[in-house]
C-alpha positions as CSV (number, residue, x, y, z in Angstrom):
1,M,46.9,-33.5,138.5
2,E,48.5,-30.6,140.0
3,T,47.3,-27.5,142.1
4,Y,47.7,-24.7,144.1
5,K,48.2,-27.1,147.4
6,D,50.9,-28.7,145.9
7,H,53.4,-26.0,146.4
8,I,52.2,-24.8,149.9
9,I,54.3,-25.9,153.1
10,Q,51.8,-27.4,156.0
11,S,51.1,-30.3,157.9
12,P,49.6,-33.6,156.5
13,D,46.3,-33.5,155.6
14,I,44.8,-36.6,157.8
15,N,41.7,-36.6,155.9
16,A,43.0,-36.9,153.3
17,E,45.3,-39.6,154.1
18,R,41.8,-41.2,155.3
19,L,39.8,-40.8,152.1
20,E,42.9,-41.7,150.1
21,T,43.1,-44.9,152.3
22,L,39.5,-45.5,151.4
23,R,39.3,-44.8,147.5
24,N,42.5,-47.6,147.0
25,M,40.4,-49.9,149.9
26,F,36.9,-49.4,148.1
27,P,36.9,-47.5,144.8
28,D,33.2,-48.4,144.4
29,W,32.6,-46.2,147.4
30,F,33.3,-42.7,145.3
31,T,31.6,-41.1,142.8
32,Q,33.3,-40.5,139.2
33,E,34.1,-37.0,140.6
34,G,36.3,-38.2,143.2
35,K,33.6,-38.0,145.9
36,L,32.6,-40.1,148.7
37,D,29.3,-41.6,148.5
38,I,27.8,-41.9,151.8
39,N,24.8,-43.9,150.6
40,E,27.4,-46.4,149.5
41,V,29.3,-46.7,152.7
42,K,26.0,-47.1,154.6
43,K,25.2,-50.1,151.9
44,A,28.2,-52.1,153.3
45,V,27.1,-51.7,156.8
46,N,23.4,-52.5,156.0
47,A,22.6,-53.6,152.8
48,D,18.8,-53.2,153.1
49,S,18.9,-49.4,153.8
50,V,20.9,-46.4,153.2
51,D,19.1,-44.8,157.1
52,E,21.6,-44.3,159.4
53,T,20.6,-46.7,162.6
54,E,20.7,-45.7,166.2
55,R,24.2,-46.7,167.9
56,Y,25.8,-46.4,171.3
57,E,28.6,-43.9,170.9
58,F,29.6,-40.7,172.9
59,R,28.5,-37.4,171.5
60,W,28.2,-33.8,173.1
61,F,27.3,-30.3,170.6
62,G,30.8,-29.0,169.2
63,K,31.8,-33.0,168.3
64,S,32.1,-33.0,164.5
65,K,33.5,-29.4,164.6
66,A,36.6,-30.6,166.7
67,K,37.7,-33.1,164.9
68,R,37.4,-31.1,161.7
69,N,39.7,-28.9,163.5
70,A,42.2,-31.7,164.6
71,F,42.2,-33.2,161.0
72,M,42.6,-29.9,159.2
73,P,46.4,-29.2,158.0
74,T,48.0,-26.2,159.3
75,R,50.2,-23.6,157.8
76,A,52.3,-22.7,160.4
77,T,55.8,-23.3,161.4
78,L,58.4,-23.4,164.1
79,H,61.1,-20.8,164.3
80,Y,64.5,-21.9,166.4
81,D,65.2,-19.6,169.1
82,E,69.0,-19.8,170.0
83,E,69.2,-17.1,172.0
84,R,67.1,-19.2,175.0
85,S,68.2,-22.9,174.0
86,V,70.7,-24.2,176.2
87,N,73.0,-26.9,174.6
88,P,71.8,-26.9,171.3
89,E,74.3,-28.9,169.7
90,T,74.8,-31.4,172.0
91,T,71.1,-32.0,173.8
92,G,68.2,-34.1,172.1
93,N,65.5,-32.8,174.1
94,I,63.3,-29.6,172.7
95,I,60.5,-26.7,174.3
96,I,58.5,-25.5,172.0
97,E,56.4,-22.4,172.5
98,G,53.0,-22.2,170.9
99,E,49.4,-23.5,171.0
100,N,49.6,-26.8,171.7
101,L,47.0,-28.2,168.4
102,E,48.6,-26.6,165.9
103,V,52.2,-27.9,167.3
104,L,51.1,-31.2,167.3
105,K,50.1,-30.7,163.7
106,V,53.6,-29.6,162.7
107,L,55.0,-32.0,164.6
108,L,53.1,-34.7,162.2
109,K,55.5,-34.5,159.8
110,S,58.7,-35.4,161.9
111,Y,57.7,-37.5,164.6
112,R,54.6,-39.6,163.9
113,N,54.6,-43.4,164.7
114,K,58.0,-41.8,167.1
115,I,57.0,-41.2,170.5
116,K,56.8,-43.7,173.1
117,V,55.0,-42.2,175.7
118,I,52.7,-39.2,176.2
119,Y,52.2,-37.7,179.7
120,I,49.7,-34.6,180.3
121,D,48.6,-32.7,182.6
122,P,45.7,-31.1,180.7
123,P,43.2,-28.3,182.4
124,Y,41.0,-29.7,185.1
125,N,37.8,-27.8,183.8
126,T,37.0,-26.5,187.6
127,G,35.2,-23.6,186.6
128,E,38.5,-21.4,187.2
129,D,40.6,-22.9,184.6
130,F,41.4,-21.5,181.2
131,L,40.3,-23.1,177.6
132,Y,42.6,-23.1,174.6
133,N,40.9,-21.0,171.8
134,D,40.9,-23.5,168.7
135,N,40.8,-20.1,166.3
136,F,43.4,-21.3,163.8
137,S,41.1,-21.9,160.4
138,E,42.6,-20.7,157.5
139,G,42.8,-17.3,157.1
140,R,42.5,-16.5,160.8
141,Q,45.0,-14.2,162.1
142,A,43.7,-13.6,165.5
143,Y,46.5,-15.7,167.3
144,W,49.4,-13.9,165.4
145,E,48.3,-11.0,166.7
146,R,47.8,-11.9,170.2
147,T,51.3,-13.6,170.2
148,E,53.5,-11.1,168.1
149,Q,51.8,-7.5,169.5
150,S,51.1,-8.2,172.8
151,E,54.3,-8.5,175.2
152,D,52.2,-10.4,177.8
153,G,51.5,-13.6,176.1
154,I,48.0,-14.7,174.7
155,S,44.6,-14.5,176.5
156,L,42.8,-17.5,176.0
157,D,38.8,-18.5,176.6
158,T,38.0,-19.3,180.3
159,N,35.0,-21.8,180.7
160,S,32.6,-20.8,183.1
161,D,30.7,-23.6,185.2
162,T,27.8,-21.2,184.3
163,S,28.4,-21.9,180.6
164,G,25.5,-24.5,178.9
165,R,28.7,-25.6,177.3
166,F,30.6,-26.6,180.0
167,H,31.7,-29.8,179.4
168,S,31.5,-29.5,175.9
169,N,34.0,-26.5,176.0
170,W,36.2,-28.5,177.4
171,L,35.9,-32.0,175.1
172,D,36.1,-29.7,172.3
173,M,39.7,-29.1,173.4
174,M,40.7,-32.9,174.6
175,Y,39.5,-34.3,171.5
176,S,41.0,-32.3,168.7
177,R,44.4,-32.9,170.7
178,L,43.8,-36.6,171.8
179,L,43.0,-37.3,168.1
180,V,46.3,-35.8,166.6
181,A,48.3,-37.2,169.3
182,R,47.6,-40.5,168.9
183,N,49.2,-40.3,165.4
184,L,52.3,-39.3,167.4
185,L,52.6,-42.3,169.3
186,R,55.0,-45.3,168.1
187,H,52.1,-48.6,167.6
188,D,53.6,-49.6,171.0
189,G,53.2,-46.3,172.8
190,V,51.5,-45.2,175.4
191,I,49.5,-41.9,176.7
192,F,48.7,-41.4,180.2
193,I,46.4,-38.1,181.3
194,S,46.0,-36.8,184.6
195,I,42.5,-35.7,185.8
196,D,40.3,-35.1,188.6
197,D,36.8,-35.9,189.6
198,H,35.5,-33.0,187.5
199,E,35.9,-34.9,183.9
200,I,37.4,-38.2,184.5
201,H,34.1,-40.0,183.6
202,H,33.8,-37.7,180.3
203,L,37.5,-38.1,179.7
204,R,37.5,-42.4,179.6
205,K,34.5,-42.3,177.4
206,L,36.6,-39.8,174.9
207,C,39.5,-41.9,175.2
208,D,37.5,-44.8,174.7
209,S,36.8,-43.0,171.5
210,V,39.9,-42.0,170.5
211,F,42.0,-45.1,171.3
212,G,39.7,-47.6,171.4
213,E,38.0,-49.1,174.4
214,N,40.3,-52.5,173.9
215,N,43.4,-50.3,174.5
216,F,42.5,-49.0,178.3
217,I,45.2,-49.9,179.9
218,A,44.2,-48.7,183.6
219,N,43.1,-45.9,185.6
220,I,45.2,-45.3,188.0
221,V,44.9,-43.5,191.6
222,W,47.5,-41.0,193.2
223,Q,47.4,-39.9,196.6
224,K,47.9,-35.9,196.4
225,R,47.3,-34.7,199.3
226,T,48.6,-36.1,202.9
227,S,45.9,-34.3,205.3
228,P,42.1,-33.7,204.8
229,D,41.2,-30.7,202.9
230,A,40.1,-28.2,205.5
231,R,37.8,-26.7,202.8
232,C,35.6,-29.4,202.2
233,N,33.4,-31.6,204.3
234,L,34.6,-34.7,202.1
235,G,38.1,-33.7,201.0
236,A,39.3,-35.3,197.8
237,A,42.8,-36.5,198.8
238,H,43.3,-38.3,195.3
239,D,44.0,-37.5,191.3
240,Y,43.0,-39.8,188.5
241,I,45.7,-41.0,186.0
242,L,44.2,-42.6,182.6
243,V,46.3,-44.9,180.7
244,Y,45.6,-45.7,177.0
245,A,47.8,-48.0,174.6
246,K,47.7,-47.3,170.8
247,D,47.8,-51.0,170.4
248,N,47.3,-52.8,174.0
249,E,49.0,-56.0,172.4
250,L,51.9,-54.0,171.2
251,L,52.5,-52.1,174.9
252,K,52.2,-55.0,177.0
253,P,55.6,-56.7,176.1
254,T,56.9,-53.3,176.2
255,L,55.8,-52.5,180.1
256,N,58.5,-52.8,182.7
257,L,58.7,-53.8,186.5
258,I,59.2,-51.1,189.3
259,E,61.9,-50.5,191.5
260,L,60.7,-51.7,194.9
261,T,59.3,-49.4,197.5
262,E,60.4,-49.8,200.9
263,E,57.1,-50.7,202.1
264,R,56.8,-53.5,199.4
265,A,60.4,-55.1,200.4
266,A,59.5,-55.1,203.9
267,E,56.8,-57.5,202.9
268,Y,59.6,-60.0,202.7
269,K,60.2,-61.4,205.8
270,N,62.3,-64.8,206.5
271,P,60.6,-67.0,209.5
272,D,62.5,-70.1,209.2
273,N,66.1,-68.9,209.1
274,D,66.8,-69.6,205.5
275,P,70.0,-68.5,204.7
276,R,69.1,-67.2,201.4
277,G,67.9,-64.1,203.5
278,R,64.4,-62.5,203.1
279,W,61.3,-63.7,201.1
280,A,57.6,-63.9,200.3
281,S,55.8,-66.5,199.4
282,V,53.0,-66.6,196.5
283,D,50.3,-68.8,195.3
284,I,50.7,-71.9,193.4
285,T,47.2,-72.5,191.9
286,G,46.3,-71.4,188.7
287,Q,43.2,-71.6,186.1
288,T,43.1,-74.7,184.2
289,G,42.4,-73.4,181.0
290,H,45.7,-74.7,179.3
291,A,46.6,-77.3,181.9
292,T,48.3,-80.2,181.9
293,A,47.9,-84.0,183.3
294,S,51.0,-83.1,185.5
295,Q,49.4,-80.2,186.8
296,F,46.6,-82.1,188.9
297,Y,47.5,-84.2,191.9
298,T,47.5,-84.5,195.7
299,I,50.5,-82.9,198.1
300,T,50.7,-83.9,201.4
301,T,52.5,-81.5,203.7
302,P,55.1,-82.3,206.4
303,S,52.3,-82.9,209.0
304,G,50.5,-85.6,206.6
305,K,47.8,-82.9,205.4
306,E,46.8,-83.6,202.0
307,Y,45.7,-80.4,199.3
308,K,44.0,-80.8,196.2
309,P,44.0,-78.1,194.1
310,A,40.4,-76.1,194.5
311,A,37.2,-77.0,191.7
312,G,38.3,-74.9,188.6
313,R,42.1,-74.9,189.6
314,C,45.1,-76.4,189.2
315,W,48.6,-76.2,190.3
316,A,51.2,-73.8,188.5
317,L,53.6,-76.4,188.7
318,A,54.0,-79.7,187.2
319,K,54.8,-82.6,189.8
320,D,58.4,-82.8,189.0
321,T,58.9,-78.9,189.2
322,F,57.3,-79.0,192.3
323,D,59.3,-81.9,194.0
324,S,62.7,-80.1,193.0
325,L,61.6,-77.0,194.8
326,V,60.3,-78.9,198.1
327,Q,63.6,-80.4,197.7
328,D,65.8,-76.7,197.3
329,N,63.5,-75.9,200.3
330,R,61.4,-73.3,197.9
331,I,58.0,-74.6,199.3
332,W,56.5,-73.4,202.3
333,F,53.9,-75.1,203.9
334,G,53.5,-72.6,207.2
335,M,55.2,-72.5,210.4
336,N,53.2,-75.6,211.5
337,G,53.9,-77.6,208.5
338,S,50.3,-78.1,207.5
339,S,49.4,-74.9,205.6
340,I,48.4,-75.5,201.9
341,P,51.7,-75.0,200.2
342,R,53.1,-71.7,198.3
343,K,56.4,-71.1,196.7
344,K,59.3,-68.7,198.5
345,V,60.8,-65.6,196.4
346,F,63.9,-64.3,197.8
347,L,64.1,-60.7,198.2
348,S,67.5,-60.9,196.6
349,E,66.3,-62.2,193.5
350,V,63.5,-59.8,192.5
351,K,64.4,-57.5,189.8
352,G,61.4,-55.5,190.5
353,S,57.6,-55.2,191.0
354,N,54.6,-55.5,188.4
355,A,52.8,-52.0,189.0
356,W,49.3,-51.3,190.1
357,T,46.6,-48.5,189.9
358,W,47.3,-47.4,193.6
359,W,50.0,-44.7,193.8
360,T,50.7,-43.4,197.5
361,N,52.2,-40.3,198.4
362,K,55.0,-41.7,199.8
363,E,55.9,-43.9,196.6
364,V,55.5,-40.5,193.8
365,G,55.3,-37.8,196.4
366,H,52.3,-34.9,196.6
367,N,51.1,-31.8,195.5
368,Q,53.0,-30.2,198.4
369,A,56.7,-31.9,197.3
370,G,56.2,-30.9,193.5
371,S,56.1,-27.2,195.0
372,K,58.8,-27.6,197.2
373,E,60.5,-28.7,194.1
374,L,59.6,-26.3,192.1
375,K,60.5,-23.6,194.9
376,E,64.2,-25.0,195.2
377,I,65.0,-25.5,192.1
378,L,63.8,-21.8,190.8
379,G,64.4,-20.2,194.3
380,T,60.9,-18.7,194.3
381,T,57.5,-19.7,195.6
382,D,53.9,-20.1,194.5
383,I,54.3,-19.3,191.1
384,F,53.1,-22.2,189.8
385,E,49.5,-23.9,191.3
386,N,49.8,-27.8,191.9
387,P,53.0,-28.3,189.8
388,K,53.1,-32.6,189.4
389,P,56.1,-34.1,191.9
390,T,59.1,-35.5,189.6
391,R,58.6,-38.8,191.2
392,L,55.2,-39.5,189.9
393,I,56.5,-38.5,186.3
394,Q,59.8,-41.1,186.8
395,Q,57.2,-43.6,187.6
396,I,55.4,-43.7,184.3
397,L,59.0,-43.3,182.8
398,S,60.0,-46.2,184.3
399,I,57.0,-48.4,184.0
400,S,56.3,-47.2,179.9
401,S,59.9,-46.4,178.9
402,K,63.2,-48.0,177.3
403,P,66.1,-45.6,177.8
404,N,66.1,-44.5,174.2
405,D,62.9,-43.3,173.8
406,I,60.6,-39.8,173.2
407,I,58.8,-38.3,175.7
408,L,56.3,-35.9,175.0
409,D,54.1,-33.5,176.8
410,F,51.8,-30.7,175.5
411,F,50.6,-29.6,178.6
412,A,53.7,-29.2,179.9
413,G,52.9,-26.3,182.8
414,S,55.9,-25.8,184.9
415,G,57.9,-28.4,183.1
416,T,58.0,-31.5,185.4
417,T,58.3,-34.2,182.7
418,G,61.7,-32.3,181.2
419,H,63.1,-32.3,185.0
420,A,62.1,-35.7,185.4
421,V,63.3,-37.3,182.1
422,V,66.5,-36.0,183.6
423,N,66.3,-37.3,186.7
424,Q,65.4,-40.9,184.7
425,N,68.3,-40.6,182.7
426,I,70.5,-40.0,185.5
427,K,68.9,-43.0,187.6
428,D,69.7,-45.6,185.0
429,G,72.1,-44.4,182.5
430,G,69.5,-43.6,179.5
431,T,69.3,-41.4,176.6
432,R,65.4,-40.4,176.9
433,K,64.8,-37.4,175.3
434,Y,61.5,-34.8,175.6
435,I,59.5,-32.7,173.9
436,L,57.7,-30.0,175.8
437,V,55.0,-28.3,174.7
438,Q,53.5,-25.0,176.4
439,V,51.4,-22.4,175.3
440,P,52.6,-18.7,176.1
441,Q,49.5,-18.1,178.3
442,A,50.2,-15.1,180.2
443,T,50.6,-15.1,183.8
444,D,48.2,-12.8,186.2
445,E,49.6,-9.2,186.5
446,N,49.3,-9.6,190.4
447,S,50.8,-13.1,191.0
448,N,54.3,-14.2,192.1
449,A,54.7,-15.3,189.2
450,R,54.7,-12.3,187.3
451,R,56.4,-10.5,190.3
452,A,59.3,-13.0,189.5
453,G,60.0,-12.1,185.9
454,F,57.8,-14.6,184.4
455,K,55.4,-12.8,181.7
456,K,54.1,-16.9,180.4
457,I,54.1,-19.9,181.6
458,S,56.0,-20.7,179.0
459,D,59.0,-18.7,180.7
460,I,58.5,-21.0,183.8
461,T,58.8,-24.0,181.7
462,I,61.8,-23.2,180.1
463,A,63.6,-21.6,183.1
464,R,63.1,-24.6,185.4
465,N,64.8,-26.9,182.4
466,K,67.5,-24.4,182.6
467,A,67.7,-24.5,186.4
468,V,67.4,-28.5,186.3
469,V,70.8,-28.4,183.5
470,E,72.9,-26.2,186.1
471,K,71.7,-28.3,189.0
472,V,72.9,-31.4,187.4
473,K,76.0,-29.9,186.4
474,A,76.9,-28.3,189.9
475,D,75.7,-32.2,191.6
476,F,78.5,-33.7,188.7
477,N,81.2,-30.9,189.7
478,G,84.0,-32.3,191.7
479,R,83.5,-35.8,190.9
480,I,86.2,-38.0,188.5
481,L,83.5,-38.4,185.4
482,T,82.9,-42.1,184.2
483,P,81.9,-41.8,180.3
484,E,78.8,-42.4,181.5
485,D,78.8,-39.2,183.7
486,Q,80.3,-37.3,180.9
487,Q,77.5,-39.0,178.4
488,Q,74.6,-37.5,180.9
489,L,76.0,-34.0,181.3
490,D,76.8,-34.2,177.0
491,Q,72.5,-34.7,176.6
492,L,71.5,-31.8,179.0
493,G,69.8,-28.7,177.9
494,F,67.2,-28.4,175.2
495,K,66.3,-26.2,172.0
496,V,63.7,-23.7,172.0
497,F,61.6,-23.5,169.0
498,T,58.2,-21.3,169.1
499,L,54.9,-21.7,167.1
500,A,55.2,-19.0,163.6
501,K,53.8,-18.2,160.9
502,S,55.3,-19.7,157.4
503,S,58.0,-17.9,156.5
504,F,56.8,-17.9,153.0
505,P,53.9,-15.8,151.8
506,R,52.7,-18.2,149.6
507,T,51.0,-19.9,152.9
508,D,48.9,-16.8,152.7
509,F,47.2,-17.4,149.6
510,A,43.3,-18.3,149.6
511,P,41.7,-20.2,146.7
512,D,38.4,-19.0,145.1
513,P,35.9,-21.1,146.3
514,E,33.9,-20.2,142.5
515,K,36.9,-21.2,140.6
516,S,38.0,-24.5,139.4
517,E,41.1,-26.0,140.5
518,E,43.3,-25.4,137.3
519,E,41.8,-21.4,138.0
520,N,42.7,-21.5,141.7
521,L,46.5,-22.7,140.4
522,E,46.9,-19.9,138.2
523,L,45.6,-17.1,140.4
524,F,48.4,-19.2,143.1
525,R,51.2,-18.8,140.4
526,K,50.1,-15.1,140.1
527,Y,50.3,-14.5,143.6
528,V,53.7,-16.2,144.4
529,A,54.9,-14.2,141.5
530,E,53.9,-10.8,143.2
531,K,54.7,-11.7,146.6
532,E,57.4,-14.3,147.1
533,Q,60.2,-11.7,145.9
534,Q,59.6,-10.1,149.4
535,L,61.4,-13.1,151.1
536,S,64.8,-11.7,149.8
537,M,65.1,-9.6,153.3
538,G,62.7,-10.0,155.1
539,F,63.2,-13.4,157.2
540,D,66.1,-14.7,158.4
541,D,68.3,-18.0,157.0
542,Q,67.9,-19.9,159.8
543,E,64.1,-19.6,159.8
544,L,63.9,-20.6,156.5
545,I,66.0,-23.8,156.9
546,T,64.3,-24.6,160.2
547,E,60.6,-24.1,158.1
548,I,62.2,-26.2,155.1
549,L,63.5,-29.5,157.1
550,I,60.3,-29.6,159.4
551,S,58.2,-29.6,156.1
552,R,60.7,-32.4,154.9
553,G,60.4,-34.5,157.8
554,F,63.7,-33.5,159.8
555,M,63.2,-33.9,163.4
556,L,64.2,-30.8,165.6
557,T,67.2,-32.7,166.9
558,Y,68.6,-32.1,163.2
559,K,72.2,-31.1,163.3
560,L,73.4,-28.2,160.6
561,E,77.1,-28.1,159.6
562,L,78.8,-25.6,157.1
563,Q,80.1,-26.9,153.8
564,P,83.3,-24.6,153.1
565,S,84.3,-26.4,150.1
566,F,81.5,-24.1,148.4
567,T,82.7,-21.1,147.8
568,D,79.8,-19.7,145.9
569,N,76.7,-20.5,147.9
570,T,76.0,-21.0,151.8
571,V,75.3,-24.7,151.9
572,Y,74.8,-26.9,154.9
573,L,74.9,-30.5,155.2
574,A,71.5,-30.6,157.4
575,S,71.2,-34.3,159.6
576,D,68.9,-35.5,162.3
577,G,70.8,-39.1,162.8
578,T,68.0,-40.7,159.8
579,K,67.6,-38.3,157.7
580,E,70.4,-36.1,155.7
581,A,70.0,-33.5,152.6
582,Y,72.5,-30.8,151.8
583,I,70.7,-27.2,151.9
584,C,70.9,-23.9,150.5
585,V,68.7,-20.9,151.0
586,D,70.9,-18.2,149.2
587,N,68.9,-15.9,146.8
588,S,70.7,-17.1,143.7
589,L,72.3,-20.6,142.9
590,R,75.7,-20.2,140.8
591,D,76.6,-22.4,138.1
592,S,79.2,-23.9,140.2
593,T,76.9,-25.5,142.6
594,V,74.1,-26.6,140.1
595,D,77.3,-28.3,138.8
596,Y,78.4,-30.2,142.0
597,F,75.1,-31.5,142.7
598,M,74.4,-32.5,138.8
599,Q,77.7,-34.6,139.1
600,N,77.1,-36.0,142.8
601,T,73.5,-37.6,142.7
602,D,73.5,-39.3,145.2
603,T,73.2,-37.1,147.9
604,K,69.7,-35.2,148.6
605,F,69.9,-31.2,147.6
606,I,67.1,-28.8,149.0
607,C,67.1,-25.4,147.7
608,I,64.6,-22.1,147.1
609,E,62.8,-22.7,143.8
610,R,63.1,-18.7,143.0
611,A,67.3,-19.1,143.5
612,I,67.2,-21.0,140.1
613,N,66.0,-20.5,136.6
614,S,63.8,-23.0,134.5
615,T,67.0,-24.6,133.1
616,Q,68.8,-25.4,136.2
617,K,65.6,-26.4,137.8
618,F,64.9,-29.2,134.8
619,N,68.6,-30.1,134.7
620,L,68.6,-30.7,138.6
621,K,65.6,-32.6,138.6
622,N,66.1,-34.7,135.5
623,R,69.5,-35.9,137.0
624,M,68.4,-36.0,140.7
625,Q,65.2,-36.8,140.7
626,D,63.4,-37.4,143.8
627,K,66.6,-36.5,145.5
628,F,66.0,-32.6,144.5
629,F,63.6,-30.5,146.0
630,S,62.9,-26.5,145.3
631,F,60.6,-24.6,147.5
């Protein structure tokens, strides 16, 4: 049945999709009016009673509302900002200025199940952090008023540690965003979340709830300081990075080895002067779960000492394999020839090592290194508190991403993740693309950031990554460029988008809760007839195109190519590498343009609904079927 919702541009309604899935699987759970009967669901769990039973779960005040906020569709959109973009025609990188929950919802249309790695460094909730004000239900204008009428950006709610809802406020903020972000991850995707001791225990429970306890991967401990904090009797020298998979079984095969550090490489010695160079020895015993008879035998060392596997263990090598390794001098019995045998692994054969959960500042940098990097790239100091070092994010990327993956950071801050993606691409020849999201949070009037000209945190995000482009170009200057070098230069840059109200006045329509769906549809049509004519002069064509393409599932890397063969209308060919469609946002569609698409029904075509009369719309829909779409 047609309703007013069919005509409004908004992000996917996750709750509606979930209900439709339930309706298809369990139609008996729904009433004749199409409503979910919660008692029927309870009966499926416990046929003897419809009473809710107690169970273990992580709850806090506001959890249900936060979940509703996550699954409530947004009518916001994104506007392309060409002026602040860098190399937009060749880059695949994106920076979005806007409140991140709404941005994540907008991205669902184009990026659901497409993000391989998410890294976020959210507020740590220390009692001094800013929290996000999720004030975006339909009909609310607070965000737009703050962003459009204030040059200083938006003000965010603080979360004082004297608040009775101190932890609940923070959990509300994180829960809704993680719920949406999970839908953006690929099935083999992974999320890394930086956090400190203030909320680590709550975040672990929260992620168990969102991603599933079985999808917990690791809790990495990162050494963020090189010396004790003089302000504390027992100063914290570390932060945590929680790691969760969308699907643990699918993620594991995609994880990569990491490059050996100098410290790890130093463990390789050559005590027997083996001509093949330095080596390290590894244990050759294993568990007996899947062992065969060939893995149970006695080993006699060169000195005559005998060894058998310990109880519950076996040799990891079959007898024939062990004997061949002995002949190749790949089994080490110790300097005196009587130690328990171990296998020699040569440094020259090692492609890398498995990552572990202890990351030292020597391996990945520390807070001071992050601050130094930001100062060097932007030429000013103390404009952002404790930016993460790029080596830390690069370590994450080297473990979890392949060269052509998409990386998302929706608490972008100073933009370290974008910087790290560029560095990692140069290091391994990759073509990774980043999406950074940063709320336009105002910098303090008396801060170094404001004195340096940065009115908003998002200004720092953009400026840093613009400076990264210039630095890389300077580094390549004077070289004889290889095709690989040119590829790295071509993909530098980013397209900037800003979160914005829809260009279509129809999205402001509010249904009357006292009226039926049919009555609201009629009200909607009257509303559109009165309001939508404002579209002719009030908005930029490119803004309309961006909004329409996003709503049709085009990725933000889309390219527009003007089609000069159309002489009576301005028509573009839009393509994002996967989707392709012709689009026209003229106020009136000429007969010659209509005739072209009536004859070329193998193409997709999008136009503004009020640009065509009812006859043209009927003919196009009849000939092109689902390849024609009008807004």
